[in-house]
N, C-alpha and C positions, 0 to 999 in steps of 0.2 A: 523519594517516594515514587514508586512505579505507577503506571496508569492503572493497573489492576487495583492497587491499594487506594489510589485516589478515588476510584469509583466505589470501592467498598466502604468508604467513609459514609456513604449514603445508604439508607436502609436497603438491605437485600430483598426485603419484601416487595419493594417497588418493581423489581424485575418480574416477579411472578404476576403481580397485579397487572402490569402493562401487557405482558405477553398472553396471559391466560384468560383475561376478562373480556376479550374482544369477541367471544363467540357465544351464541345462544344455544340452549339445549335443544336436541332433536332426537327423534327415534324413528325407526323403520321396522315395520312388522314383517314377519315371514310371508304373510299372505300378499303383501304389496310386491314382493320380489319373485313370486312364483311365475309371473309372466316373463320375467327376464330369463328364468331357467327354460321355459318353454320355447322362447324365441332364440335362445342361445346367441344373444347379441355379442358381437366381438368386442375385444378390448379397445380396438381402434375406434369403433363407433361411439363407445362410451366416452373415450378421451375427447373425441371431436365435439360431443355435446357439451362437455365441461367448458371447452375453450369458446364455443359459440355463445354459451350463456354469459360468460365473463364479458365479452365484447358487446353483445346486444344490450346488456345492462347499461353500458356507457352510451351506445348509439341511441337507444330508445328513451333515455332520461332527459330531463330538462337541462339546458346549458348550465354548466357550473364552472367555477373558478377553483383551481387547486388551492388547498388550504395554505400552502407555502407562499401563495401570491396575494392572499386576502388583505394583507396589511401594507402592500406596496402602494405608493401614491406619488404624485408629483411628476417632475420632469425626468426622473431616473429612467434609464433605458433598461429593459428587461428582455432576456432571451427566452422565448417560449416555444412550445409545440402546440399547434392548434389542431384538435380532432374534429372531423366532420362526420355527418350521419350516414352517408352511403357506404355500403359494405365494400371493403377492399377485395382484391382478387383472391388472396389466400383464404379469407373468411367465406366468400361466396363459393369457392371451390369446395371447402369443407362442408358447407350446408348441402350442396348438391350431392356430394359423394355420400353424405350421411343418409340420403334417401335412396341410395343404391343406383344413382344415375351417373352418367359420364359428364365430365366438364369439358366441353369442346373448346377449340381455339377461337371459334366465333363468339362463344359466350364470354371467354376471357377478354377478347377485344372489346366487346360491348361494355363489360364491367369497367374496364380501364377508361373507356371513353366517358362513361357517366361520372366516374370519380374525378377525372381531370376537368370535366365541365363544371362540376360543383366547386372544385378548388379555384378555378378561374373566376367564377362568379363571386366567391367569397373574397378573393384578393382584390377584385375590382371594387367591391363595396368598401373594403378596408382602405383602399387608396382614395376613394371618394370621401371617406371620413378623415383622411389624412392620418391614418393610424400606423401604417407600416413604416418603420425607419429603414429596415433592410430585410430582404427576403433570403431564406436559406434553402435547405433541402426540401423536396416534396416527395411524398410516398403514395403508391397506389396498390402495392402488392401485400406487404405485411402490415400496413396501416393506411387509413385514409386521413391524411393530414399534411401539414407542412410546418417547417420551422421558420420563425421570424423574430426580428428584434423590434420591440414596440416601446412606447413610453408607458410607465406605470399608470398614469392617469387615464389611459385609454383601455385598460384591461376590461372594465365593465362594458365598454362600447362593443368589444369583440363578441360578447355574449349575446348581443342583440342581432347579430348577423344570422340570417337564415342558414340552417344546416350545422352551425357550430354546436358541439356537444360538450367539449371540455377544453380548457386552456390550462396547461401544466408547465412548470419551469423546465427549461432545457438545461439540465444539471451538468456540472462538471464531473467527468469520470476519469479514473486513474487506473494504472496498471496495478494488479494485485500481488505485488512483491513486497516482502517484509524487508526492513533495513537489515544489513548484515550484523550490526551490533547495536546494543543499547548504549546509553551514555556511560553506563558503568562498565561496559566492555564485555558483557555477557553475550554469548552466541548460542543458537540452537545447535543440537548435535548434528554431526555430519554423517553421511552415509555413502555406501558404495553404489555401483550401478544398479538400476531398477530392473533391468532386462531379465536376469535369471530369477530374481525374487518373485516377479509377477508371472512367470511361466510363459514368456514370450517365445523363447527359442524353439520349443516343440511346434509352435504354430508356424514359424519360419520354415521348419523342416517339412511341413506339410504344404509349403508353397504359398502360405498366406503372409504376404509382406505389404499388402495394401494396393496391389496392382489394380488399376482401373478405377480406384476410388478417388474422388475429388475432395480435397480438404482445404478450407480457407482459414487462415489465421487472422483474426481481427485484432490488431495490436498496434505496436509502434512502427511496424514495417519489418523489413528483413534486409540482411546484407546479401545481395544477389551474387556477390563475388566469393562468398564463402565456399570452400571446396565441398562442404557437407551437403550443399544443395545442387551440386552439379547434376544435370540431367533430369531432376525432378521438379525444379521450380519452373512453373508455367506462366508466371506473370502476376500482376496485381493491379491495384487501383489506389489512388490517393484521395482521402476524404477530409484532409485538413486544409481549410481555406488559407490562402496566402495573406499574411499580415506583414506589411513592410516594417512595422515597428519591432517585429520579432525575427523575421527571416530576411536574409540578404537577397534571396532570389526566389522566384516562383518555380513551381514544378509542373512537369507534364502530368496529365491525368493518370497515366499508367506507371508513374514513378512511385512505387511503394517501398522504396528503400528507407532505412532508418534515418532519423534526423541526424545530419552530419555536423561536425565541428565548424566547417566552413560556412554553414548556413546561419550562424549566430551573428546578429547585429551587435555592434560593439557596446551598445547601451544595455544589452541583456547580460545578466551575470552568468558565468559558466555553471555555477551551482546555485539553485534557488534556496529559499529559507529552510526548506525541508531536506536539503542535502542532495536533491535530485539534479543530475547533470542535464545541461541543455541538450546534448547529443544523447541518443537513446540506444538501448541494446536489448530491451525486454523481449521484443517480438522475435528477434533472431534466436534467443535462448529458448523461447516457447516452441518455435518452429523446429529447432534442433531436437527437442525432446520427442516431438511427433515423428520426424522424418529424416533426421541426419543419416546419411548413407554409410557412415563409418570410415570416412576418408582421413584416418589418423592412426597412429601406432598405439593408442592407449585403450582401445576397445570401446570408445564412446560411440554410441549408435542410437538412432531413434527407434520408436516402437514399430512404426510402419514405414520402412525406408524406401518403398517403391510406390508411394501414393503420388498422385498429381497434386503438387503443392501450390497454393495461391496465397498471396499476402494482400490484405486490405489495411492500409495505414489509416487508422481511426484515432490514434494517439500521437500527438506531435511532440514539440519541445517539452522537456521535463516529464514526459510520460503522461500527459494529460490531454483530454479531448472532451467532446460534448456528446450528450445523449442523441442529439439530432444526427450527428455524423455516424454514430454507431448504428442507428436504425437504418440510415441510408445504406450502410454496408451490409446489414442483414438482408435488406431488400435486394441488393445486387447479388448476394449469394444465392437467394432463392431463384432469381431470374436466370442466373448462370447455372442453375441446377447443381449446386454444391451438395455433396452427400453429407459432409460434416463441417460445422463451423466451430471454432475454438474462440471463446471470449474470456481471456484471463484478465478481466477488468471489472470495474464496478464503482459504486460511489453513491448510488441512490438509496432511498429509504427502504425499510422492510415492508414492501407492499407488493401484492400480486396484480394490481390493476393500474399499472402505469404504461406509458407508451413502450418502454423497453421490454416489459414483460409480455405485452400483447404481440410485439414483433417476434419474440422468441416463440410464443405459442403458435403463431401463424407460420413461422418457418417450419416448426415440427409438423404442423398439419399439411404443409406443402411437400414434405418428404425430406427436409434438411434437418439433420440431427444437431440440436443446439446444446453445446457443452459449455457450462459457465462456472466461473470461480465464485465461491460463496463470500470470500473476503478474508481479511486478516485482523478482525476486531474481537476475536475470542479471548478468553474462554467463556464469557457470559452467554446466557441464553438470548435468542432473538437478535443476534448481532449481525446477521447476514443482510444483504441489501440487493436491490434490483440491479441487473436483470436476473440474478440467480434465483430470485423469488418466483420467476415465471413457473406457473403450475405444470406446464407440459415439458419444460426444459429439464436438462440433467445438471443438477447442482453438485459441485464437487468439493469435498473436504480434504484436508492436508494431513497425511500420516508420514511415518518414518520408514526407511529401509533398515535392514541390519547394518551395523556400523563396526568398523574395525578400529580398536583403540590400542595404541602402542605404549609400551613402557621401556625404559632403558636405565641402566646403572651408570651413575656419574661418579668419577673419582677425582676429588679436588684436593690440591695441596697449596696452601698459602702460608708460608713461614711455618709456624708450629701448628697451624690449623689444618685439619684434614676432615674430609667428608666423603664417605662411600655410601651411596643411597640410591635406591631405585625410585625414579620419578615417572609420572605419566606425562606423555607428550600431549599438549593441547593442540598442536598443529604440526603437520608434516608437509613436505614438498610432493606434489602430485607426480606419480610415476618414478620416484626415486627410492633407492634402497638405503635405509638408514645406516646400516653397517658400513656401506661403501662411502656414504656422505661424510660420516664422522669417524673415520678410521685412524686418525692420528691423535697427537697431543697438542693442545692449543692453550694459548694464554687466555685467561678469563679477566674481563675488564668490567668494573662497576661503573655503570652509566649514571651520572647525576640526574636529579629531577625525576621525571616520569617517562623518559624515553621519547620525548618530543624531538623532532629533527634538530632543533637548536641545542638540545642537550648533548648532542654528539660533537659539537664544535671543538670542545676542549679535550676530547679523548680519542684515541686511535683504536678502532675495533676491526681494522682491516684484517680479514682471515682469522679473527679471534671470536671468542664467545662473549656475548654481551649479557651482563646481569642487569635487569631492569625491574623497577618497582611497579606494581599495579597502581592505577589511579589516573584521574584527569582525562586521559584519552583512551580510546578503545584498544583492545589487544591487537587487532589487525593493524592499527595505525602504528603501534610500537614495533611490530614485526617489520612493517614497511620501512620505517625510519632506520632500523638496524640494518636491513638489507641494503638500503641506499648508501649507508656508511661503510658497507663492505664486510659486515659480520658473517661468520660462518654458521653460527647457531645462536639461539636466544634462550635465556632462562628468565621467566617472569615470576617474581615472588609476590606473595600477597602482602597487604598492608593493613594497619589497624582500621577496622570499620569495613573491610572488604568481606564479601560473602565467604563464609567458612573460616575466617581468620580466628586464631592464628595459624590454622592449617592451610593447606593449598586451596586454591580457589575452586577446584573441581571443574574448571572450564574445558570444553572440548570444541575445537574449531574445525577439525577434520583436515583434509588435504587440499592443497591448491598450488597451482603453478607459482603464485605470488608468495607463498610461505617459505620461511626457513624452518628447520627443525626447532620447535619451541617447547621447552619443558615447563611444567607447572610446579612451582616450589612453594613451600609454606612460608609464612611471615617469619617464623622462628628461625628457620635455616637461612632464609634470605638476609635477614638483618645480621646474623652471626657471620655469614660469609662476606657481606659488605664491610663489616667492621674489620675483618681480617685483611681484606684487600686494601684498606686505607693506609696500611703501613708497609705493605710489601706486594710484590707481584705474585700472581697465582697461576697455576696450571690445571688443566682439566682434560680428562679423556673419558670415553664412553664405551660401554660394551653391554652384553647381555640383553639385547633387544628382544622383546617378546610382544605378542599381541593377543587380544581377546575380541570376540565378535558378539555383539549384543543381538537380541532377537528381533529388534525393530517392532513395527506395528504399534507404535504409540501415536496418538492423535496430537499433533502440534498444538501447543497452548494458544497460539495466535489464530488458529483456524476458526472462522466464524461459525457460530452455531445457529440452528433453527430454534423453534419452528418459524415458518413464514406466516405472515398475517394477511388477511383476517381469518384464514381457514385452518390455522393450526396444523398445516401440512408438515409431515416429517421431511426435513431438509437438514443436511445434504442428502441427495438420493444415494450417493455412493462416495467412497473416499479412495485416495490413491497417494503414493509417496510424493511429497512436495517439499521436503526439507533438505537443503543443501544438495540440490540436484545439479550434476555436472552436465553442461550442454554448451552449444556454440555461442560465441559472442562476435560482434562485428569488429572489423579492423578498418573500415571506411576507406577502401582502396581508391574510391573516386577522389578522396582528399590526399591519400598517401599511397601513390602508385607502387612503392617498394615495400609496402607492409607485408609482413610474414604471417601466415595463418597457422603455423605449426603448433602454436600454443594458444590459439584463439578459442579458448574454452574456459569457463569458470563455473563456480557453484552459486546458485541462487535459491532462495527459500520463499515459500508462500503458496497460497492456493493457486496462484498463477502457474506454479511449477507442477502442481498436482493435476490441474485441468488438462494439459496436453497429454498426460498419460492416458486419461479416459478417452480423449479425442482420438488418439492413436489406436487404442484398443477397439473403439467403436468402428473405426475404419476397417480393422481386421474382421470384426463381426459382420459388417456390411459386405465385405468381400466374400466371406464364407456363405452368407445368406442374402444374396442380392434381392430376393423377393420379400424380405422382411421390411416393414415400415419402421419409422423412427421410434414408435412406442414398443415394438417388439425388442428393438435393441436396448431401449431404456430398461425394460423389465428384465431382460437377460442379464444386464450388468448388475442390477439390484438383487435379483433372486439368488444368484450364484456367488455373491460376495462372501468373503471370509469375515465372520463376526469377530471383532476384537474384544479385549477384556471388558466385559460388561460391568465389572465392579468399578472400573475407572471411567468408562465412556458410555453414556446413554445413547438412545437412538437419535437425539438431536445433536450429538457430537460426531458420531460416525455414520449416521444414516443406516443403510443396510449392511455396512461393513467395508472392508478394504477389497478392492476389485480383484477378481481371480480371472485372468484373461482367458486361460484355456477352457475353464468351465463355462464362461460366458459365450464362447464360440461353439461349444459342444454341449448344450443342455439337453437332457433327456426329456425334461418337462419344465414348463413355466407356469407360475401362478399369478393371475391378474386380479388384484383386489378392486371390487366395485365399492367406491367410497362415495360419500356425500360431503359437500363443503359449502360454507357460506360464501357467496360470490362477492359481496361487498357489504356496506353498512346497512343495506336494506334487510339482510338476514335471509334472502332467498337461497334455497338449496339447489344444487345441481349435481349431476353425476360427475365423478372424477375417478377414473380407473388408473391404477398405478401398481407399483410393487411394494407398497406400504399400506397399512391399515390404520386409518386415523379416525378416532372417535370424538375428537374435539373436547370442548369443555362441557361437563355435565353438571347440572344443578341438582344436588341431592339434599339441599337444606330442608325441603318440605316433603319430599317423597322419594321412594326408591325409583331407580331407572332400569330399563332393559332395552338394549340397543343391538340390532342385528346388522351385520355387514356380510356381503356376499363375496366369495372368492371363486374365480373360474380357473380351473387347472387344465392345461392343454398338453397333450402328448406331442412333443416336438421331435423326438427321435424315433417314433414308431416302435417303441419298445414296450409300452404299457407296463403292467406289473402291479403288485400290491404296494401301496404307500401307507406308512404309518403316520399318524398326525399327533403331534405333541405341542403343548404350550409351555414356553419357558417364561417365567416371571422374573424380570431383572430388578424391578422396583415394585413392591406390593403396597396395597392400601387395604386396611381392615374393612371387611364387608364387601369387597369388590373382587369379582372373578371374571375370567375370560375362558370360555369353552368353545369347542368346535363340534358341530353336530355329528361328525363321524370321526371315530378314532382310527379308522383305516378304510381304504377303498381300493378297488381294482380299476386302474386307469385304462379306459378303452375309448380313445379319442379325446373326450372332454368330461370333466367332472365338476359339479358345483358343490361348494361347501358353504356353510353358514357359521360365522364367528359371532358369538353372543357375549356382550358385556352386561353384567348384572352388578348393581351396586346398591347397598342398603341405604335407607334414609339416614342422614347425618347432618345435624345443624351446626356442628362444631368443626367444620373443615378449615384447614389452613392453606395458605399458598404453598405450593410444592407437594400437596397431596395428589398423587397420581398413580396410575398403573401403567407400567412400561414392560416391554418384553418382545418376544419373537414367537411366531407360529412356524413350526418346522414340519416339512413334508419329506419323509425318508423312504427310499426304496433300496435296500441293501446298502451299498457304499455311497449311493447317490443321494444328495440332500439339497433342498432349496429352502429358503427362509423368507419370511415377511415380517419386518418390525411393526409393532403396533404401539399406540399411545392413547391414553385417556386421562383427562385432567379433572379433578374434583375441587381444587383449591381456588379457583378463579371467581367464585361467587360469594356474595354476602358482604365482603369488605368494601369500604368506600374506595373509589379510584380518583386519582388526580389526573385530569386529562387536559391536553392542549395548554400546558403551562408555557408561557412565553413572555418576553419583555421587548418593548419597542426599541430600546437602545442598549447596547452592551459597552459603549464607551461614553463615560459621563464625566462632567466637570462642574462640580457644585460651587462655582465662584460668583454666581449672581450676574454674569454677563449676558444671560439670555441664550447662550449657546450650550446645548447638551446639558441643561440644568435639570431636566426632568425626564422620567421614563414611566411608561404604563406597564405594570405587571398584571397579567391576566391568567386565569385558570378556571377549570370547571371541576366541580366536586359532584360525584355521581350519587352519593348517599349522605345522610345526616351523620355528623361526627360529634363526639362528646368533648373534644378538646382540639385546639389548633393554634399554631403560631408560625410566623414567618421570620426566619433568622438570617443573619449575615455571617458567612464563613470566610475566613482569611486563608487563601491558598498559600500565601507566602509564609505563614506561621501556623501550621496545622496543629500545633500544641499550645497555642496562645489562648487568650481569653480567660474569663473568670474561672471556667471549669477545665481549662487546659485541654480543650477539645477542638480549638480553632474557631469556635463560635464566639464572636466578640460582642454580639448584641442582637436585638430584634426590632422589627417594625410593628408587629401586632402579636399579641398573646391573648387568647380568649378561650371561652368554654365552648358551648354548643354552636355549631354552624350548620345551617341547612344546606341540602343539595342545591346546586345552582351554579351559574357562571358569575364570576366576580372580576373586578379590576381594582388595582390599588396604585395610587400615584406614588412613585419613589422620587421624593423631592430633595434627598440628601440628608434628611434627619433620621436618626435612629436612637434607640435606647440601649446603652451599654448594659451588659449583664451585671456589672459591679454596682448598680444602683445609682451611679452618678447621673446628673440631669441629661436629658436628651441633647444630642450634639450632632455636629456635621460628620458624615462619614469621612474618615481620613483617606488620603490617597492610598490606593492599594489594589490588589488583585483578589476578587471575591467570587463567591457564588451566593445566590439568594435561594434559600431552602424553604419549602412549604411542608410542614409536618402536621399530621393529624392523628388522632386516636380513634380507631374504628373497631368496634367489637373487642375492646381491650388489646388491640394490636396496633403497632405503629406503622404508618404508611407515609411515604415522603416522595417528593420530587424536587428538582432544582433547575435553575437556569444559570448559565455561566459558560465560560468565565466572564465576569463583569469587571471592567477596568474603570476605576475612579482616579482622575488625574487633573490637578489644577495647575501644575507647574509647566512652564514653557520649556521646549527643548533648548539645550545649550549647543552653540555652534562654534567650532574652532577650525581654522584652516589657514592655508598660506598658498602662495604661488611661487614656484621655482622652476626655472628652465622650461617655461611654457606649459607647465602641468600644475593644476590646482589639486591639492590633496587636503583632506580634512576629516573631522570626526564629529558626529552628532552624539551627544551624551543625553540620554533620556530614559525614563522609567520603562517605556515600551520595550526597550532592549533588555532590561533586567527581567521584566515580566515574561518576555519570550523565552529567556533562558530557563525559567522555572517551568513554563508550560511545555517546553520541549521534553522534559522528563516524563510528562504524561501523554506525549504524542498529540498535544493540542496546540502546538505552536502555529504561528501565523507568518505570512510574508510581511516583513517589517515595512515594506513599501505600501502595504495596505493600511498601515497605522500611522506612518510618518510620510506625509506628502511633501517631498523636497523639490526645490527648483533653484535656479540661479539666474541672475540678470547681470549683464555686462554693459559698460559704457565705453564707447570709442568716439573720441573727439566730441564729447558732450551728448552723444546720441545713445539712448537706452535701447537695449535689445528687448525682444519679447521674452517672457520667462521660458526657460528651458528645463524640462523635467529631468530630475536627478535621481538615478537609481542607487539606493543605498545597499551596501553589503549587510549581512546579518548582524555584524558588530557595530554598525552605524558609520563605518568609514565610507569615504567617497573619493572619487578622482575624476577629473575631466580636463580636456585640453584648453589652453588659453592662448590666444594669438598675441604676438608681440605688440600689436597696435592697441591692445586693451588697456584702458586707463583704470577702471575699477571693476571688481567682482563682488557681488552681494549674494549671499545664500539665504533662502527663505525656507522655513519649515512650518507646516501646519499639521498638528496631530489629529487623530480621529476623535479626540474629545473636544476639539475646537480651540486648543491653545496654539498660539503662533509665536514665531521667533524669526529674527533676521539678523544677519551679521555681515559687516563689510570685512571680507577676508583678504582683500588686496586693493591697494591704492598705489598707482605708479608714482614713483618719486622722480622729481626733476633731477637729472644727472648733472653734477658739477664736474667739469673737466679736471682730470687728475694730471698734475704736471708730470711730464716725462722725466725720468732720472737724469740728473746732471752727469757729466762724464766722470766726476769724482765720487758719485754715489756708490755705496757698498751694496753688492748683490750676492745672494747665496741661493743654492738649490735646497729644497726640502721635499720629502716624499711622505706618502701616507703610512708607510711602515718600513723601517730600516732592517727588520729581521722577519723574513716571511717564511712560513711553513705551509706547504701545499699538500693537503691530504688526498686530493683527487687529481684531475688532469689540468686544471686551469688556476691561474692566480691573476691578480690585478695590481698594477702600479699606477699611482697618480703622482705627477711631478709638478711642482710650482717653482717659479723663480720669485724670490722675495727681495724687494729693493727698499733700502732705507733712504728716503728722499732728503733733500737739503733742508726741508722744513721740519724734519723730524718724524714725519709720518711714514708708514710702510705701505707698500703696494705688492699684492700677490697676483701673479699671472700664471694661469695654467699652461704649461709648456709640454704636456705629456706627448702630444703628437709631434712637436717640433724637436724634441730632444733626441739624442743618439744613444744607443744602448750597446755595450760591449760585454759579452758573457765570457767569463774566465774558462769555463768548461762547457762547450756547446753540445757535448754528448748528453748532458744532464737536462738541459732545457734550452728553449729559445724564447725570444721576446720581440714583440713588434707593436709599436704604438702603445706601450704599457701593458699589453696582454701577454702573460707568461704562459707557455705551454710546456708541461713536464714531459720528458722523454723517458727518464728512468729514475730510480731511487738514488739520492745522493745529495751533496752540498756543494755550492759554488757561490760566486759573487757576480753581481751585475754592476758595471760602472756606467753611470749616466752623465752625459755631458750636454751642456747648452751654453753656447757662446764661450765665455771664459770660465764658467763654473762647472765643477764636477762633484759627484757624490757616489759612494759605493754602498750597495745593499747586499746583505747576506740572505741566501735563499736555500732552504732545505726541502727536498721533494720526498714524499713517502710512498709514491706509487709503486 
């Protein structure tokens, strides 16, 4: 079951309730806006007011604790960001400039001095109260605040310190790249290069390649040795603190290179539970999309290859970092006067009023264009997160380029079986010609199992075609295993239960340097061919290769959608290709001096890959119009975008559309929408000028509404002319219309328009009732557009808010540990029926009604609006009417469902793990190395959760350690890092007498096991002269498929007492090869020289043995 289906099991109504009900109705009359027309206020001034109001709301409010911290308590350490009341430099600059005044260097110095003085005073008081555990970054330009680590019990104390306005969590942030494959092996469609599709080359021909524009990439760093950055990389800065438990060495402050393999501490896994590698590559790929200079033979080149490129390393090992480090990097970018910053990262909640969003806003106000990835949690509404939610930033969605799909005819003969058929290729080798790659006749070999590396051990596919079944592992892993085994090409056939079975899977991977030509075969043909090959050898040839090109411009399903909250803003602002984008990757020359960069490129997918397209184009726009501010650039990108298929993608999926680079650089006119938005929970309205028209949520249950929005059109090309105005409705609602006060106008400098939303009274609205579309302004062949949105379905129904549970790991065994949890929620309206159910994730078709719901905690009729708590003590009522009983061990969600106005509304918390069993520990020590296996339900549950992209780091759930004794002295417990499958390994000294492994799971269950106890060695009598000795080996008939083989030799002696003794003599023995042209051997290691067969005679003292060896190299 996919993540999408997992979420769909819960009421779709919830999505609309949560997203659309956050806003209050408002209206603006034409009279109120006449002064705006008279003053002809600029779009920049209006944007500045919006950002100022956002931040003053926090600065002027009473101190408050972020809701995510409200339930923290005790000795737990918490990473936080503390906001202070004095205005930072960026905000003060904006306020002064909004009044038409200059912001001098003296004023800037004074503001910084005041901010730093307030921070010093606050920190001094915190130290006096013994609150701060550790200090982090401090900010004075894009934020007034600092990062710190404190104890949870002291959070309320911080709010008592003068000047503190807000304490929020310092959240973990990740690179916005999607995994290449799902567990089922499905992969998004691949595409060709974006350059021609986006209209970049004509801009290059005009001399616009980014010269003089400073672009900073806030990411995992960069490979400074990559040829693609020669001459353009100007340096960077590291914002990842040194942690000796993670990294082997500290870095210089100006070392912004990618996290390297050599930096990994041995106790850290090479790949974490999410499959992310310790060493990183994301930032290099992003930077390459922006600015690669084209130092390759394949035509791979960045959007703006002559920018001044900078790298700020804000994401470290495994591609993760902290909000505090990112804010510090944004501040550094503003101080260093960067023109554009790229943030292909995220991880925060969908909120416009957090530290990350404020930092982006102030960067934009300071003249630095902030381009941010929306995330990869689509396709549901409202799935984007901070800092892409920043109201002034440019949030980017992910679309596709046109893609080239190949087909080829295969001709198979296997005994009496023949097959001549055209098949689609799911993967091809980047830069290779298929006809030349597959020009001969090849043997075809059926690989057993599912094409795992171990499945190739008993078959020879060297220079042959491998037939592999779909299943268990990803397609790309099957291709990699076949390539490692020497295959020439791959055919992957579908299997029962696979998508589109019994037909072909329909999968398309695209091209990559790592791929072999890979054909997509049906289950029917695959099983028939496999059966034919079981009795005879088969041959195959290929011909008739053709290709077709798709149109592209699809919004990737994973691309996170808007709107942002609480203002119902249309996000993303614009979209760009981000699916299977080919760009540079690091080769870590500092670790591997001989590394080759000739094929240091690969494809990646995600909004991370779309965002640098926009950043690069923004650099070209800025070069062409150096006098434009950040908001001019933002509106140009939005107004001129190409609108995608509106039947498939609404304004919250694509924003204004897919970017059109040439049009953004050369606009004849631009339209700035004067909007209003709710700044926070207070409901206060502020101006918000942008390239989209947002009407928010309108309550029409009791009366009709009429709302006006102003649009200011500016002549940017000094061309003027007659513009026709039309309104396109992409999603209508009965009784609702949008009109513009002028159907045409003559643009002479500037022109104001009024867009009016009118909706009739309607007491029977439903979630999803909305009016969406575009306002088009057209002058001949020139056209610009503004998307608009109004919601009518977010009122009337009850909402479930703030649903939470105090513990998600529970053990109802009566030991007083994790035996109870508090479920809390708020109901906004009275409901007629309600119940709280338990849903089994591991068995979604189980329970009395075969819907996965095994029982309930409460079932009742009317429930009044209010806030409630419920104690979850382990007892529940099964739906099959048996008596109340204890919740069995398992993986669950707890669902709250209500009936409101004859409609179902629901929310849930989870996953909840109930577990009363202790982990099982097995292990042993051999040759100075302890190895073992933890068997536990947390491993099984994680396998299930990974299908839904909800998996966890196993070490967060199983806290393992070991204790050794030497000469009766116990060591201190040593933390033990478990692999995702529960295995472990660690070194053991020869002096060690015992090794005991301990495990405590997150539900409070504990286990320990003595895995090693040193035995007293009894002396073994040496062989008497008349004892019988012989030589034995690990394999007397060896076949070597690759370059190397291994011999192990023992001398076995039968002693006078009848016992046997084996002694490893591999290194002491002598080896004689009959034909040394075929292979050589030294200390038991066989090295193949050529294909053939020979013998090796092994001698030790008076004993000999002969081994037969065949090499297939």
